RODO-2510 file (C-alpha; in nm, 4 decimals, decimal comma):
residues 142
     n   res          X          Y          Z
     1     m    -0,0227     0,0185    -0,0125
     2     m     0,2823     0,2126     0,1190
     3     q     0,4785     0,1715    -0,2348
     4     t     0,1467     0,2330    -0,3989
     5     t     0,0738     0,5970    -0,2320
     6     m     0,4577     0,6861    -0,3333
     7     i     0,4246     0,6444    -0,6463
     8     i     0,1085     0,8541    -0,6716
     9     v     0,2721     1,0828    -0,4776
    10     w     0,6145     1,0922    -0,7142
    11     a     0,3798     1,1120    -1,0304
    12     v     0,1771     1,3824    -0,8548
    13     l     0,4932     1,5652    -0,7634
    14     v     0,6545     1,5101    -1,1442
    15     a     0,3155     1,6314    -1,3277
    16     a     0,2815     1,9561    -1,0872
    17     t     0,6516     2,0514    -1,1866
    18     l     0,6727     2,0120    -1,5480
    19     l     0,2948     2,2223    -1,5507
    20     f     0,4469     2,4760    -1,3403
    21     e     0,8310     2,4672    -1,5618
    22     f     0,6173     2,4818    -1,8804
    23     l     0,4282     2,7900    -1,7169
    24     t     0,7915     2,9881    -1,6113
    25     t     1,0583     2,8318    -1,8250
    26     d     1,3070     2,9113    -1,5915
    27     f     1,4304     2,5412    -1,5654
    28     f     1,3584     2,5726    -1,1928
    29     a     1,1023     2,3376    -1,1791
    30     c     1,2144     2,0827    -1,4115
    31     c     1,5263     2,0154    -1,1396
    32     f     1,2697     1,9184    -0,9054
    33     s     1,0899     1,6749    -1,2015
    34     l     1,4222     1,5162    -1,2596
    35     g     1,4449     1,4491    -0,8938
    36     g     1,1045     1,2911    -0,8928
    37     i     1,1451     1,1053    -1,2056
    38     v     1,4479     0,9349    -1,0332
    39     a     1,2421     0,8885    -0,7041
    40     l     0,9443     0,7654    -0,9214
    41     i     1,1101     0,4764    -1,0377
    42     l     1,2678     0,3607    -0,7278
    43     a     0,9403     0,3841    -0,5690
    44     a     0,8296     0,1592    -0,8505
    45     c     1,1279    -0,0539    -0,8130
    46     g     1,0055    -0,1178    -0,4279
    47     a     1,2638     0,0528    -0,2787
    48     n     1,2141     0,2221     0,0756
    49     l     1,1155     0,5288     0,1163
    50     y     1,4694     0,6256     0,3559
    51     w     1,6160     0,5685    -0,0667
    52     q     1,3770     0,7547    -0,2069
    53     i     1,3856     1,0961    -0,0287
    54     p     1,7533     1,1631    -0,0175
    55     v     1,7996     1,0409    -0,3645
    56     f     1,5241     1,2983    -0,4877
    57     i     1,6798     1,5885    -0,2684
    58     v     2,0482     1,4609    -0,3976
    59     i     1,9351     1,4567    -0,7683
    60     t     1,7294     1,7623    -0,7156
    61     l     2,0180     1,9634    -0,6066
    62     v     2,2802     1,7974    -0,8453
    63     a     2,0362     1,9372    -1,1370
    64     l     1,9829     2,2685    -0,9783
    65     f     2,3370     2,3655    -0,9617
    66     g     2,4927     2,1407    -1,2403
    67     a     2,2408     2,1239    -1,4994
    68     r     2,0317     2,4341    -1,4661
    69     p     2,3305     2,6895    -1,5502
    70     f     2,4320     2,4826    -1,8646
    71     l     2,0391     2,5098    -1,9703
    72     k     1,9678     2,8340    -1,9210
    73     k     2,2920     2,9960    -2,1142
    74     f     2,1989     2,7169    -2,3907
    75     f     1,8909     2,7720    -2,4523
    76     l     1,7369     3,1003    -2,2618
    77     k     1,8936     3,3732    -2,5209
    78     k     1,9532     3,6879    -2,3747
    79     t     1,7220     4,0120    -2,5134
    80     i     1,8589     4,1802    -2,8503
    81     p     1,8701     4,5398    -2,7891
    82     t     1,7345     4,6933    -3,0879
    83     n     1,8899     5,0573    -3,2176
    84     f     1,6248     5,2449    -3,0407
    85     d     1,8187     5,1531    -2,7086
    86     q     2,0426     5,4021    -2,7881
    87     y     1,8209     5,6980    -2,7089
    88     l     1,6644     5,6118    -2,3796
    89     g     1,8135     5,8403    -2,1384
    90     t     1,8751     6,1064    -2,3778
    91     t     1,7642     6,4350    -2,4112
    92     t     1,5711     6,6082    -2,6417
    93     k     1,3209     6,9361    -2,6428
    94     l     0,9311     6,9457    -2,6828
    95     l     0,7926     7,0778    -3,0212
    96     s     0,4778     7,1527    -2,8937
    97     d     0,2721     7,1861    -2,5439
    98     v     0,1725     6,8790    -2,3312
    99     v    -0,1938     6,8542    -2,4042
   100     d    -0,4329     6,5656    -2,2493
   101     g    -0,0341     6,4090    -2,1645
   102     k     0,0343     6,4221    -2,5403
   103     s     0,3577     6,6198    -2,6922
   104     t     0,5912     6,5806    -2,9946
   105     v     0,9697     6,5109    -2,9919
   106     k     1,1892     6,5267    -3,2807
   107     i     1,5053     6,2370    -3,2554
   108     n     1,7535     6,2325    -3,5697
   109     d     1,4646     6,3968    -3,7585
   110     v     1,2180     6,1620    -3,6726
   111     v     0,8949     6,3284    -3,5034
   112     w     0,7700     6,1119    -3,2317
   113     t     0,4534     6,1387    -3,0323
   114     a     0,5624     6,1793    -2,6683
   115     v     0,3489     6,0581    -2,3941
   116     c     0,4045     6,2877    -2,0683
   117     e     0,2328     6,3030    -1,7099
   118     e     0,3628     6,6723    -1,6408
   119     n     0,2748     6,9545    -1,8134
   120     l     0,5336     7,0968    -2,0162
   121     k     0,5777     7,3968    -2,3019
   122     t     0,7144     7,3780    -2,6100
   123     g     1,0938     7,4075    -2,6018
   124     d     1,1537     7,2639    -2,2584
   125     t     1,3975     6,9821    -2,2359
   126     v     1,2749     6,6014    -2,1816
   127     t     1,4453     6,2802    -2,1094
   128     i     1,3379     5,9687    -2,3108
   129     e     1,2313     5,7257    -2,0893
   130     k     1,1278     5,4116    -2,2375
   131     p     0,9603     5,3336    -2,6105
   132     v     0,5847     5,2206    -2,5886
   133     g     0,4671     5,0977    -2,9445
   134     n     0,4921     5,4535    -3,1563
   135     k     0,5334     5,6521    -2,8868
   136     l     0,7830     5,7503    -2,6511
   137     v     0,7318     5,8154    -2,2852
   138     v     0,9124     6,1188    -2,1661
   139     k     0,9481     6,3218    -1,8207
   140     g     1,1035     6,6632    -1,7980
   141     a     1,4783     6,6703    -1,7876
   142     k     1,6120     6,8164    -1,4313
***
């Protein structure tokens, strides 16, 4: 009876951690899945609970500290910066007054719609915070 119970426990743990991994893709939960699979195999072979738990812990820790850094480096690609990133944090001048939170700015001969929470006037200097769609979020430069 205990053997069947532990098989179910390990199977549920593996299923839950795999589901969690599919939702997060951080290679954290899959390490627990790997330990759970080995413990599930041990339970199916009739191994004592005193073997299942330490093997689960050891396999999970080895996977966490050994395989996870390699998997993250290999599979999780870094964000590719765009050419617009060079303008973040730079300053420019408003081409029009801020009306209803919107204005315009010019960067390299391209006029952009600027979103600003402050009431600024034409010619005021603003700092580019981030792009949002085809608009720029700006704030008054200090």
